[in-house]
N, C-alpha and C positions, 0 to 999 in steps of 0.2 A: 544251424546247429550251434555255432559259437555264441549266438545271441541268447539261446536258451541256457547255455552253461553260465554265461555272464549274469543273466537274470536270476538263476538259482543261487549263484555265489553271492550276489548283492542282497538277495532276499533273506538268506540265512546268515549273512555277515553281521547284521545288527547295526551297522553304521549308516544305513540308508533307510529313509522312510518314503512311502509313496504318498503323493498328493492326491486330492480328490479326482484329478484328471488322469491319474495313473503314472505321472512322471516322477522319476526318482529325485530326491533332494537329500543333501546330507542331514543327518540327524542332529548335528550340533547347531543348526540354524535357530532352534528354539531354546537353546541353552544360554545361560548368562556367562559362561566361561569361568565361573568361580570368582569373578571380580565384582565387588559391590560398587554401586553407583557413587558412593561417597569417595572411594579411592580414585575413581575415574575423574570426578570433579576436582579432587585435590591435585591430581597430575595436571589437569588442564589449567588450573588457577595458579600453579606454582611458577615462581620466577625462574628464569634461565640464567645459568652461570655464563656471563658474556665471554669469559676467557676461553671457554670450551667450544664456542661457536665458530663456524667457518665464516669467511668474509661475505659469502653470498647470503647466508642467513642473517648476518648483521645488517646488510643493506636492505634485505626484505623487511626486517623488523623496523628499521628506521623509516622506510617508505610507508609502512603501515601506520606508524606513529604520526608522521607528517600528514597523511591522509585523514586520520582521525581528528587531528588538530584543525585542519582546514574545514572539515565538516562541522565541528563544534563552533568555530568562528562564524561560519555561514548561518548556522541556526541562531546564534546570539544576535546577529545583525538583522534578522528577520523581524519586521514589525507587524503586529497583528492589528486588525481593525477593531474598533470598539464594538460591543455587543449590539448596539442599535443600528449599525451600518447596513447590514443585510436586510433587516425588516424595513428600514426606511426606503431603500431603493426599490424593493419589491412593491411596497405600498404606493410609491410614486408611479410606477409603471401601471399598476392596476387602476389607480385613480385616473390617470390619463386615458386609459382604455375606456373606463366607465364614462368619463366626460365625453369622449367622442361618440360612444354608442348612444348616450342620452341625446346628444345633439342630432344624430342621424334619425333617431326615432321620433323626436318631437319637432325638429326644425326650428325651435325657438329657445329652449332651455339648454343648458344650465344658467346662462346669463342672457336674459331676453334683451333684444335691442342691438346686439353687436353682430348678429348674423353668423357668417362663416368664420369670424374671428374665434368662435368657440373651438373650431378645429385647430386653429393655430395654438390656442392655449393648451388643448389636449396634447398636441404634438410636442409642445415645449415641455410639458410635465413628463411625458414619456421619455423624451431625450435626456432630461436631467437624471432620471432614474437609470437610463442606459449608460450615461457617462459615468455615473457612480459605480457601475459594475466593473469598469475598467480599473478602478482603484482598489478593488477588492483583493485582499491577501489572505 
């Protein structure tokens, strides 16, 4: 009985909306509270008066600044590979694979007369490509 009275009160109150599944939610969830986004951004971007801060807040801001500085230094110290690096090591691995497949299929080519050394050459080309992957940044 009390549940029915509560439901009638909230239904006529106007401060509660019903979801599609019938659950009640406050009506102000869909509102913007009368504050424009420009004002919110201005508050978030404003500088803080350091004399009005507590020591805990000062330490927190200092730790955040140190962390930001450390990340920026790490990013500056990172060296990127040239644009040709990835295509080169991929090409080397594919050429080595093709070399080995051609030798297995023909038992003579790509270089006739050296026999199984063709497999060593193919393996060496693949290994050069693989070793280059370890230097990829």
